[in-house]
N, C-alpha and C positions, 0 to 999 in steps of 0.2 A: 183159313190159313192161321195154324196156331203159331204162338211165341213161347218160348221158354223164359219163364221168369227168373231172377237172380234169387238165389237161397237167401232165405232172411239171415239178416245181421252180417250179410258180406258186403264190403265196401265197393263202392261202384269203380270202375277202372278210370285211372286218371289220364287224360288227354288234354293236350294244349292246342287250342283251337284259334286260328285268327279271326279277324273281324268278320270275314264272310264265312267262318264256320269250317274252313278246312284245317285238317292237322297240319301241325308245324313241328318239324324235328328240334330237339334240343342238342346244341352242339358246343363243344369247348372252342373259346375264342382266344386270341392273343389280346393283350390290353388294348382297348379302344380309344383310350385318352392318350394325348401325347405325353403327360408326365409318365403313365404308366409305361408306355413304348420306350422312353428315354432310360427308365430304371432298368427295363429288361436288358435293353443293349448293354447297358453297364454290366449288368451280371454277366451277360455272356461274353462280354471281353475280358471279365476276370476269369471265368471257367476257362476260355481259349488260351490264356496266357499261363495258367498253371502248369500245363504239360510242356509249353515252350521254355520256361524259365527252368523248370527241373532237369530236362534234357540237356539245355546248355551248360548248366552247372556241372551235370555228372560228365558229359563229354569231356570238358575242360579237366576235370578233377581226375577222372580215371586215366585218361590219356597220359597226364601228368604224371601220376603215380607208376604206371607201366613203364614209361620210357625211363623215368628216374631210376628204377629198379634195374633196367636193361643196362643203363649208362654206368651205374655205381656198383652193380654187383654181378650180374649175369655174363655181360660181354667180358669185364675183367677177368672174371672167374675162368672164362674158357682160354683166354690168352696165357693166363699164369700156368695152367696145365702144360699147355704147348712150350712156354719159356722154359719150365722145369724138365721137360723131355729133352728139349735142346741143350739145355745146360748139362743135363745127366750124361748124354751121347758125347758132348764135347770133352767131358771128363774121361769116359771111356776110351776116346780117340787119344787124349794125352797119355794115358797109361799105355795103350797098346804101342805107341809109335816110341815112348821112352824105352819099352822092353826090346824093339828091335834095333834101336840105335845103340844098345849096350850100355845106357846110362842107367838103366832101372835099378841094378844092383847097387850102385853107388849113391845115387841121390833119390832113388825112388820114382814114383810116376810124375814127379816135377811140379813146378808153381803153376801152370797151366791147369793142371789137374786140381790143385787146391782151390784155386779161384773159381773153377767151374763147380765143383761140389758146393762151396758157399753159395753161388748163385742158385743151383738146384735147391738147397735147403731154404734159401730166401723166397723163392717162388712157391714152393710147397707150403710153407708157411702161409704165404698171401692167399694160395688157392684154399687151404683149409678155413681161413678166416672168412674168405667170401663165401664158403659154403656152409657156415656155422648152422644155417637154417634147415640143411638139409641131413638128415640123419645117416642116410645110405651112403652118400657122398662122404660125408665126415668120417665113417667107419673106414670106407676104402681109403682115404687119403691118410688115416692112422695107420692102416697096413703097409702103405707106401712108405711112410717115413720109417717105420720098422725095417722095412727090406733096404732102404737106402744106408741106415746103419749097418746091416750086414753087408752090403756091397762094398762099403767103406773098409770093413774090416777084413774081407777078403784080399782088397788090393793091400792092405797093410801086411797081411801073411805073405802075400807074394813078393814082398821086398825083403823079406825075411828068409826067402828061399835061395838067396845069393843068384846065381846064374843057372841052376839046376833045374830039373823038370818040375819040382814043386812051384817054382815061380811061375812057370809057363801055365800050369795047370789052373794054379788060383786067378790068375789073369783071364783065363779062358771060362772059369766058374763065374768070376763077376761079370765078364761079358754077358754070359747067358741071363743073369740075374738082371742086369741092367736092362735087357730087351723086355725081361717080364714086368718090370716097372714101368717101362714105357708104354707097353700094351695095356696095362692097368689104368695109367694115365689117359690113353686114348679112348678106353671104354668109358671112362667118366666123360671126357669131352664130347663123345657121341651123345650121351645122355643129355648133356648140357646144352649141345646144339638143338636136340628136339625140343627142350623147354623153351630156347630162345625162339624158335619157330612158332610154337604154340602161344607165346606171350605175344608176338607181333601179330598174331592172327586172331587175337581176341575182338570181341564185338566194338569195344570203346576205341579200338585205335585202326580201325578199317574204315575204308571210305562209306561203307553201306551205313555206318551208323548216322550219317547225314540225311539219309532218306526219312526216317520216323520223324525226326527234327524238323526236315524241310516240310513234311506234309502238315504238321502240326502248327508250324510258324505260317505257313502260306494260309491256312484256314484262319488263323488269327488275324492277318493282315488284311484278308478280304473282308472279314468282318469290322475292322477298324475303317476301312474304306467304304463299306456300305453305311455305317453309321454316320460318317462324314456325309455321304450322299444325301441320307434321310435328314439330317439337321439343316442342311444347305437348302433343301427344298421346302421344309416345313418351316423354317424360320426366314426364308427369302434373303439367305446372305450368300455372297460369293463363296466365302472359305470361312472354315474353322480351323484357325490355326493351332491350337492344342492337338486337334485329330490329327492333321496333316503331319505336325513333328512327331507324335505318336506313331504313324504310319512309316514316316522317314527313318526312325530310331529302329522300328522293328525289322525293317528292310536292312539296314546296316548290321543288326544282330545277326540275321539270317546270312548274309555274306561272310560276316566274320567268323562264325561258328563253322560253316560249312569248309572255307578256306582253312582254317584250322585243322579241322579234320583231313583234308586232302593233304596239307603239308606234313602232318605228323604221319601219316600213312607212306607218303613217298621218302621222308627222311629215315623212317625206320626200315623201310626195305633198302635203302641204300646204305645204312650204316649197320642194322642187326641182321641184314640178310646178306648183300654182295660184301659188304666191308668185313664182316666177321668170316665170311668163307675164304676171303682174300688173304686176311691176315693169318689165319690159321694155316692156311697153304703155305705160305711164306715161311712160318715158323717150322712147319714140317719139312720144307725144303732145307732150310738150315740144318735140321736134325739129320735128314739124309747125307747132306754134304759130309757132316763127321762122321756118320756110320759107314760111307763108302772108304773114307781113309782108314779108320779105325777096323773094319774088315779086312782090307788089303794088309794092314799091319799083321792081325792076327794070323792070316793066311801064311804071309811070309815067315812068321815066326814058327808056325807048324810045319813049314815045307809044302803046303797045299794039302795036308792030310786032312781028309773030310772028318768031322766030328759027330758022333751019334748022340743027339740030344733032343728032347721034345720041344724046344723053344723055336718059335717061328723064327724065319730068316727076316733080319732087319731090312730097311730101304736100301734101295739100290738107286744106281743113275736112272735106270728106265723108270722109277717113281717120280723122278725130278723131270725128266722130259724125253718121251718116247714118240717117234725117234727123234735124236738130237739134231736141232735144224742145222742147215749149211750157213755159211757165212752170209750169203745173200738172204736168206730167210731171216737170219738174225737181224740183218740192216732193215729189212721191213717191219720186224716187231718194233725196232726202235722208231720208226716213222709213224708207227700207229696201226699197222695191218694186223689183223685177227691171227692169233697163233694157230698154225696147221699142224699142231703137233699136241701130244697128249702129256699128262703128267701134272705134277704140283705147279710147276711154273706157269703153265698154259691156264691152270684153273686162277691162279692170283691175277693173270692179265687179261682173260676172258673179256670182260666187261668194262675194264678200266682203260683210257686211252690218255690218261694224263701223263704230259711228257717226262716228268720226273720219274714216274714209275716204270714208263716203256723204257727209258734210258738205263735205269737199274737193271731190269731184267734182261735187257740186250747184253750188259756186261756179265751178268751172272751165266747167261747161255754160253758167251765167249770162254768165260773161266771153265765151264763144265767141259767143255771141247777139250781144253787143256789138260782137265783131270782126267778124261777119258784116256787121252793120248799117253799121258805120263802112266796111267795104271796099266795099259798094254805093255809099255816097255818094261815097267817093274816087274810084271808076270814072265815076261821072256827072260829077264835076266836073273830073276831070284833062283837060288839053288833049290834043289828038290828035297833036301834033308832037314831044311829048316835051320835058321841062323839066327842069332841075335847079337851078331856083331856087324860093324858097319860094312857093308859091301855094296856092289853095284845095285842091287834091288832095294836095299836099305836107304842108300843114298837118294834113290829116284822117289822114295816114299817119304822120306824126311826132310828134303830139301826145301828150303823156302822160295827158291827161285820160281818164277811164273810158270817154267815147264815142267816142275816138279809136283808131286801130287800135293802136297802139304802147302807150297806156294799157291797153286791153282785153287785149292779149297779155300785158303784165306782170301783170295781174290773173290771168290764166289761169295764167300759169309759178308764179306764188306758190301758187295754190290745187294745182296739180299737185306743187309742191315739198312741200306739207303733205301731200298724199295719199301721195308717195313715203315721207316719213318715217313715217307711220303705218304703211303696207304692209311697208317694212323692217324696222322694229321686231317685227312679228309673224312675219316671215319668218325673221329672225334666232334668235328665241326658239324657233321651231319647228326650225330646223337644229342648234341648240345642244342642244335635248332629244334630237334623233334622233343626235348625235354622242356622247351620253353614253351608256356602257354599262350605267349602274346599277349598276355594281360587279361585273357578270357576269364579266368577264374573269378578275379575282381570285377572285370568290367561287365561280363555277362549279367550277374545280378543287379549291377547298377543301371545298364540299358534296361532290363526288364522291371526294375521298379520305375524308371522314368517314362517308359510306354505306358505302364498302368497308370500313373498319376496323369499323365498328359490326357489319356482317353477318359479317365473318370472326370477330369476337369473339363474337358471338350463337351461331355453330355451332361454332368450334373449341373454346369453352370446354366446350359439352356433350360434345364428343368427348374432351377430357382427362378431365372428369368421368367419363365411361362407363369410360375406362381404370381410372381409381382404384377404382373399384366392382366391378370383375372379379376 
């Protein structure tokens, strides 16, 4: 039997043999000494705490930034657009009712018109300021301001037309232009609402952000508890106070951060979700009330003759409540029942059962019923050839008694104002709570530093203790 010799100059294979001559594998091993294991545990704790501290700080900072932007800019920006639309429609209503009352040629659209235009200008300026970082919105609102100037010019020209057809035509043109302005404001509002939905759905203000944080923090907590168990067994002591305090502080940080994430998510869903929808619907309802009276006034002035124009028709009673509930249903709304009708008021009341809002909503619905009945009587008594002198139809439209259109509209507006105040108070409180980080921005890093110091203290003290006894 032959054997093959190794080539000359070749190094023999290196093998490691045990005492009895059997091969032994070389494998990587953890530190075998107690000091080495203590140092390794300390390093692992440091590495585990890095993502925990980073995520805690980011969650607090990003959620605070997002909610502050919603509270200070985005939500007020949407409501400023709704307020501008409502004020401008109120101005249009004042001009139209002044026209049919016969006072337009003498006093013009009146003081109510002047006050409403001033409010519309103020809300437009506020909206432009809140949209200063949005170039497209800023351009659109600049165009709206130009159209508002044109609108006031048309109303002014109508006053110079005495009581003739020119006066009527200019008021009609102004009303069409006002509807175009409101449509543009509502287009911007829809874009803003989409931005708000996107902002409150971001990663940092959702409950799911707690999942990666909770996972990494739980791993770090298990590591600290394992280190405590190792030190207790190795040094034959019941407890290691620094490590137990580190574990307790870490558990508190986990609970604090997760609770903050959940609270922020819930408050934003309440304020920047349902709250904004509710407030916007109530402002639109106010706009619709003015629109109903203004449209009735223009129909009375024109004798019901339809006008051919490309402008979309404005809001109607059906947009407010469809069908308009009976007295029993209105009482049910007051006591907290879910609205069994459609429209803007139903949207505002759908998920809010607060007594103040429900009471105001019921009052608004009662006033709308009176507004509808007065409108039916006004249309039945109005002449068919148009009029701008006080008559039965004009008196039903301009009268301020609760059974007249303007009086019922005033009652509905007052109720909607009370509903807005009640809803705004709740929404502002929720936004304020969401924007409050609960001290986590400062407290999170402090707790993380405390956990790190305590964990290292608990491990490295044992390391030095072991060295002194060797």
